[in-house]
Each structure stands twice: as C-alpha cells, then as structure tokens.
C-alpha positions as CSV (number, residue, x, y, z in Angstrom):
1,X,171.2,133.1,83.0
2,X,167.9,131.2,82.2
3,X,170.0,128.7,80.2
4,X,172.2,128.0,83.1
5,X,169.3,127.3,85.4
6,X,167.8,124.9,82.8
7,X,171.1,123.0,82.6
8,X,171.4,122.8,86.4
9,X,167.9,121.5,86.7
10,X,168.5,118.9,84.0
11,X,171.7,117.8,85.8
12,X,169.9,117.4,89.1
13,X,167.1,115.4,87.5
14,X,169.6,113.0,85.9
15,X,171.6,112.7,89.1
16,X,168.5,111.7,91.1
17,X,167.5,109.2,88.3
18,X,171.0,107.7,88.6
19,X,170.7,107.3,92.3
20,X,167.4,105.5,91.9
21,X,168.9,103.1,89.4
22,X,171.5,102.0,92.0
23,X,169.0,100.7,94.5
24,X,170.1,97.9,96.9
25,X,170.1,94.5,95.4
26,X,169.8,91.1,97.2
27,X,169.9,87.5,96.3
28,X,168.6,84.5,98.2
29,X,170.5,81.2,97.8
30,X,171.0,77.6,99.0
31,X,174.5,76.3,100.0
32,X,176.0,73.2,101.5
33,X,178.9,71.8,103.5
34,X,180.1,68.2,103.3
35,X,181.2,65.8,106.1
36,X,178.7,66.0,107.8
37,X,176.2,67.3,105.2
38,X,174.8,70.6,106.2
39,X,172.5,72.8,104.2
40,X,171.4,76.4,104.6
41,X,169.3,79.0,103.0
42,X,170.5,82.6,103.1
43,X,170.1,86.2,101.8
44,X,173.0,88.2,100.7
45,X,173.5,91.8,99.4
46,X,175.0,91.9,95.9
47,X,176.5,94.8,94.1
48,X,175.1,94.4,90.6
49,X,173.3,96.7,88.3
50,X,170.7,96.3,87.0
51,X,169.4,94.1,89.9
52,X,168.6,90.9,88.0
53,X,169.9,87.3,87.8
54,X,173.2,87.1,86.0
55,X,176.5,85.1,86.1
56,X,178.0,88.0,88.1
57,X,175.4,87.4,90.9
58,X,176.2,83.6,91.0
59,X,179.9,84.3,91.0
60,X,179.6,86.9,93.8
61,X,177.5,84.7,96.0
62,X,179.7,81.6,95.4
63,X,182.8,83.5,96.3
64,X,181.4,85.0,99.4
65,X,179.8,81.9,100.9
66,X,183.0,79.9,100.1
67,X,184.9,82.2,102.4
68,X,182.7,80.8,105.2
69,X,183.3,77.2,104.1
70,X,180.1,76.7,102.1
71,X,179.5,75.6,98.5
72,X,176.8,77.4,96.6
73,X,174.1,75.1,95.3
74,X,171.8,77.6,93.7
75,X,170.9,81.3,93.6
76,X,167.1,81.2,94.0
77,X,166.2,84.8,93.1
78,X,167.4,88.4,92.9
79,X,165.3,91.2,94.3
80,X,165.4,94.8,95.7
81,X,164.8,95.9,99.3
82,X,161.0,95.5,98.9
83,X,161.4,91.7,99.1
84,X,164.0,91.7,101.8
85,X,161.8,91.6,105.0
86,X,159.7,88.7,103.8
87,X,162.8,86.5,103.6
88,X,164.4,87.5,106.9
89,X,162.8,84.8,109.0
90,X,163.5,82.0,106.6
91,X,167.2,82.9,106.3
92,X,167.7,83.0,110.1
93,X,171.4,83.3,111.0
94,X,172.3,83.5,107.3
95,X,170.3,86.7,106.7
96,X,172.9,89.1,105.3
97,X,175.7,87.1,106.9
98,X,178.0,87.1,103.9
C-alpha cells in the first residue's frame, strides 16, 4: 500500500511539472501591407514549447497574419504571460488579433 501511495504522489508531481512546462507563449512582431504601404506591430499567442524563438514561431506568425492580408517582416521576441501586459498598449488593435 505504501508503494502505491509513493507512485501516485510521484505521478501527481510529474503531471504538475508538465502543466508548468506548457505555459502560454506569445510573440511580438512587425508586419506590412503594400499599396498603400501600411505597417503594424502586434502580439500573437503561439503554441510552441519550449517558449523560445524558433523557425516554428516565425512560420506560425507569418501564416496567421497572412490570413489577414499582412506580410510578416520580423518576429521581435518570444515571451511568456509575464511580458504580455507591457506590450498591450503598443500593439493596440493588433493585440492578440491573430
């Protein structure tokens, strides 16, 4: 019985660690449209783990902003929810739009 309790506790600990590893991940980016030239800065949630810059982040952001008629210029950074509120004002209407 004691062994079962130990295994259950170990399983719960590993499950909670897994949940923490899958924290929300966001990227801020710059995009443009042509004719007439329009630029925007935005923040987007990306589903990548670990939460860091990678080709998968750029591909995801490019695909999603392209659906709105924009071309990705650059992914500025990748961050977790702790950096989200600070970028909200700068992103304006493009805050979590795509």
